C-alpha positions in Angstrom: -11.8 20.9 -0.6 -11.7 17.7 -2.2 -9.8 15.7 0.5 -13.1 16.7 2.5 -15.6 15.4 -0.2 -13.4 12.3 -0.1 -13.7 11.9 3.5 -17.6 12.3 3.4 -17.9 9.8 0.5 -15.9 7.2 2.8 -17.6 7.8 5.7 -21.2 7.3 4.0 -19.9 3.9 2.4 -18.5 2.6 6.0 -22.4 3.7 7.8 -23.8 2.1 4.1 -21.9 -1.4 4.5 -22.5 -1.3 8.5 -26.5 -1.0 7.8 -26.4 -3.6 5.2 -24.5 -6.3 7.7 -26.8 -5.3 10.2 -30.1 -5.8 8.3 -28.9 -9.3 7.1 -27.7 -10.1 11.1 -31.4 -8.6 12.5 -32.8 -10.8 9.1 -30.9 -13.9 10.7 -32.0 -13.0 14.5 -35.7 -12.8 13.6 -35.8 -16.0 11.3 -34.2 -17.8 14.4 -36.7 -16.1 16.4 -39.5 -17.1 14.4 -38.2 -20.6 13.9 -38.0 -21.2 17.8 -41.8 -20.2 18.0 -42.6 -22.6 15.1 -41.1 -25.3 16.7 -42.8 -24.8 19.8 -46.1 -25.0 17.9 -45.0 -28.3 16.3 -48.2 -30.4 17.5 -47.3 -33.6 15.2 -43.7 -33.9 16.2 -43.3 -35.8 19.8 -42.0 -33.8 22.8 -38.4 -35.1 22.8 -38.2 -34.6 19.0 -39.3 -31.1 19.6 -36.7 -30.6 22.4 -33.6 -31.9 20.2 -34.8 -29.5 17.4 -35.3 -26.5 20.2 -31.5 -27.3 21.2 -29.9 -27.4 17.5 -31.8 -24.0 16.8 -28.5 -22.3 16.8 -27.4 -19.0 14.7 -24.1 -20.8 13.7 -26.0 -23.6 12.0 -28.1 -21.4 9.6 -27.4 -20.8 6.0 -25.7 -17.9 4.8 -27.6 -16.1 2.1 -27.1 -12.8 -0.4 -29.5 -10.9 -2.2 -30.2 -10.5 -5.7 -32.4 -8.8 -7.8 -34.3 -10.0 -10.8 -36.5 -7.2 -12.7 -38.6 -5.6 -10.3 -38.6 -8.5 -7.5 -35.8 -9.3 -5.0 -34.7 -12.6 -4.3 -32.9 -14.0 -1.4 -30.7 -16.7 -2.4 -29.6 -19.0 0.6 -26.4 -20.4 0.2 -26.5 -24.4 1.9 -24.0 -25.0 4.2 -22.0 -28.2 2.9 -21.1 -30.0 6.5 -25.3 -29.6 7.6 -27.2 -33.1 7.8 -29.8 -33.8 5.8 -31.9 -34.8 8.7 -31.1 -31.1 10.2 -32.1 -29.4 6.9 -35.5 -31.2 6.4 -36.2 -30.2 10.1 -35.5 -27.0 9.1 -37.6 -27.0 5.8 -40.3 -28.2 8.2 -40.4 -25.4 10.1 -40.1 -22.8 7.6 -43.3 -24.1 6.2 -44.8 -23.8 9.5 -43.4 -20.4 9.8 -45.3 -19.3 6.5 -48.3 -20.7 7.5 -48.3 -18.5 10.8 -48.0 -14.9 8.9 -50.6 -12.8 8.1 -51.6 -12.0 4.3 -50.0 -8.9 4.8 -46.7 -10.4 6.0 -46.8 -13.0 3.2 -47.1 -10.2 0.7 -44.2 -8.4 2.4 -41.9 -11.5 2.6 -38.9 -11.8 0.2 -38.9 -14.6 -2.4 -36.5 -17.1 -1.4 -35.0 -20.2 -3.0 -31.4 -22.1 -2.4 -28.6 -21.4 -4.7 -26.5 -23.5 -7.0 -23.1 -23.0 -4.9 -22.5 -23.8 -1.2 -21.2 -21.4 1.6 -17.9 -21.2 2.4 -18.2 -21.2 6.2 -16.7 -23.9 7.7 -18.8 -25.9 10.4 -18.5 -24.6 14.1 -15.7 -26.2 16.0 -17.3 -25.9 19.6 -20.7 -27.8 19.1 -22.3 -29.8 22.2 -22.4 -33.2 22.2 -26.3 -33.3 22.3 -25.8 -31.2 18.4 -23.8 -33.8 16.6 -26.2 -35.1 14.9 -26.6 -31.4 12.9 -23.5 -32.2 11.1 -23.3 -34.4 8.0 -20.8 -37.3 8.3 -17.7 -35.9 7.3 -15.9 -39.0 5.7 
Protein backbone atom coordinates (compact mmCIF):
# COMPACT_ATOMS: atom_id res chain seq x y z
CA UNK A 1 0.00 0.00 0.00
CA UNK A 2 2.80 2.46 0.84
CA UNK A 3 4.37 1.87 -2.60
CA UNK A 4 1.14 2.88 -4.31
CA UNK A 5 0.83 5.93 -2.07
CA UNK A 6 4.44 6.93 -2.88
CA UNK A 7 3.75 6.53 -6.62
CA UNK A 8 0.60 8.68 -6.40
CA UNK A 9 2.45 11.41 -4.48
CA UNK A 10 5.32 11.34 -7.00
CA UNK A 11 2.93 11.67 -9.93
CA UNK A 12 1.09 14.56 -8.24
CA UNK A 13 4.42 16.31 -7.57
CA UNK A 14 5.40 15.99 -11.24
CA UNK A 15 2.03 17.33 -12.36
CA UNK A 16 2.34 20.29 -9.96
CA UNK A 17 5.86 21.17 -11.15
CA UNK A 18 4.84 20.92 -14.81
CA UNK A 19 1.80 23.12 -14.13
CA UNK A 20 4.05 25.80 -12.59
CA UNK A 21 6.37 25.65 -15.62
CA UNK A 22 3.39 25.93 -17.97
CA UNK A 23 1.89 28.86 -16.06
CA UNK A 24 5.16 30.82 -16.14
CA UNK A 25 5.62 30.07 -19.86
CA UNK A 26 2.05 31.17 -20.58
CA UNK A 27 2.70 34.35 -18.60
CA UNK A 28 5.85 35.13 -20.61
CA UNK A 29 4.16 34.47 -23.95
CA UNK A 30 1.20 36.64 -22.91
CA UNK A 31 3.59 39.39 -21.86
CA UNK A 32 5.42 39.16 -25.18
CA UNK A 33 2.10 39.36 -27.04
CA UNK A 34 0.95 42.45 -25.12
CA UNK A 35 4.35 44.10 -25.59
CA UNK A 36 3.95 43.60 -29.35
CA UNK A 37 0.48 45.17 -29.21
CA UNK A 38 1.85 48.10 -27.19
CA UNK A 39 4.69 48.55 -29.68
CA UNK A 40 2.21 48.84 -32.53
CA UNK A 41 0.40 51.61 -30.62
CA UNK A 42 3.47 53.73 -29.76
CA UNK A 43 2.43 56.84 -31.67
CA UNK A 44 5.42 58.89 -30.49
CA UNK A 45 7.91 56.41 -32.04
CA UNK A 46 9.07 56.69 -35.63
CA UNK A 47 8.20 53.85 -37.99
CA UNK A 48 11.89 52.88 -38.15
CA UNK A 49 12.15 52.66 -34.35
CA UNK A 50 8.90 50.72 -34.08
CA UNK A 51 10.02 48.21 -36.71
CA UNK A 52 13.42 47.81 -35.08
CA UNK A 53 11.86 47.10 -31.67
CA UNK A 54 9.20 44.76 -33.12
CA UNK A 55 11.93 42.63 -34.69
CA UNK A 56 13.75 42.48 -31.34
CA UNK A 57 10.71 41.41 -29.30
CA UNK A 58 11.77 37.81 -28.87
CA UNK A 59 11.10 35.34 -26.07
CA UNK A 60 14.80 34.71 -25.41
CA UNK A 61 15.43 38.42 -24.71
CA UNK A 62 12.92 38.52 -21.82
CA UNK A 63 14.00 38.55 -18.18
CA UNK A 64 13.85 35.52 -15.97
CA UNK A 65 11.78 35.77 -12.84
CA UNK A 66 10.43 34.11 -9.76
CA UNK A 67 7.41 34.46 -7.53
CA UNK A 68 7.70 35.59 -3.94
CA UNK A 69 5.06 35.94 -1.28
CA UNK A 70 5.17 38.95 1.00
CA UNK A 71 2.45 38.80 3.62
CA UNK A 72 -0.92 38.77 1.88
CA UNK A 73 0.32 39.76 -1.57
CA UNK A 74 2.25 37.98 -4.31
CA UNK A 75 5.17 39.73 -5.95
CA UNK A 76 6.92 38.78 -9.18
CA UNK A 77 10.65 39.43 -8.91
CA UNK A 78 12.30 39.92 -12.31
CA UNK A 79 15.93 38.90 -12.58
CA UNK A 80 17.64 41.33 -14.96
CA UNK A 81 19.72 39.93 -17.78
CA UNK A 82 23.34 40.99 -17.43
CA UNK A 83 23.93 40.81 -21.19
CA UNK A 84 20.92 42.94 -22.25
CA UNK A 85 21.69 46.49 -23.43
CA UNK A 86 20.47 49.53 -21.49
CA UNK A 87 18.82 50.87 -24.65
CA UNK A 88 16.74 47.73 -25.11
CA UNK A 89 15.85 47.56 -21.41
CA UNK A 90 14.64 51.17 -21.39
CA UNK A 91 12.51 50.56 -24.49
CA UNK A 92 10.93 47.55 -22.79
CA UNK A 93 10.12 49.76 -19.78
CA UNK A 94 8.35 52.19 -22.13
CA UNK A 95 6.36 49.32 -23.62
CA UNK A 96 5.47 48.03 -20.16
CA UNK A 97 4.16 51.47 -19.17
CA UNK A 98 2.04 51.49 -22.33
CA UNK A 99 0.82 47.94 -21.54
CA UNK A 100 -0.22 49.09 -18.07
CA UNK A 101 -2.22 52.00 -19.53
CA UNK A 102 -3.95 49.65 -21.97
CA UNK A 103 -5.31 47.46 -19.15
CA UNK A 104 -8.79 47.85 -17.78
CA UNK A 105 -9.31 48.74 -14.12
CA UNK A 106 -10.07 45.11 -13.41
CA UNK A 107 -6.93 44.01 -15.25
CA UNK A 108 -4.80 46.42 -13.24
CA UNK A 109 -6.35 45.14 -10.00
CA UNK A 110 -5.57 41.55 -10.92
CA UNK A 111 -1.97 42.24 -11.92
CA UNK A 112 0.69 40.73 -9.70
CA UNK A 113 3.04 43.40 -8.39
CA UNK A 114 6.43 43.32 -10.01
CA UNK A 115 9.85 44.54 -9.02
CA UNK A 116 13.39 44.13 -10.29
CA UNK A 117 15.49 41.79 -8.20
CA UNK A 118 18.91 42.44 -6.73
CA UNK A 119 20.53 39.49 -8.45
CA UNK A 120 21.10 38.93 -12.15
CA UNK A 121 19.77 35.96 -14.05
CA UNK A 122 22.28 33.16 -14.68
CA UNK A 123 20.86 32.65 -18.16
CA UNK A 124 23.51 33.15 -20.84
CA UNK A 125 22.97 35.36 -23.88
CA UNK A 126 21.46 33.59 -26.89
CA UNK A 127 24.14 32.61 -29.38
CA UNK A 128 22.19 32.74 -32.63
CA UNK A 129 21.10 36.39 -32.62
CA UNK A 130 20.48 37.90 -36.04
CA UNK A 131 22.65 40.81 -37.16
CA UNK A 132 19.71 43.21 -36.99
CA UNK A 133 19.14 42.34 -33.30
CA UNK A 134 22.76 42.67 -32.11
CA UNK A 135 21.86 46.03 -30.54
CA UNK A 136 19.91 44.11 -27.88
CA UNK A 137 23.21 42.87 -26.42
CA UNK A 138 25.27 45.04 -24.11
CA UNK A 139 28.94 45.43 -24.96
CA UNK A 140 30.67 42.36 -23.58
CA UNK A 141 34.09 43.99 -23.18
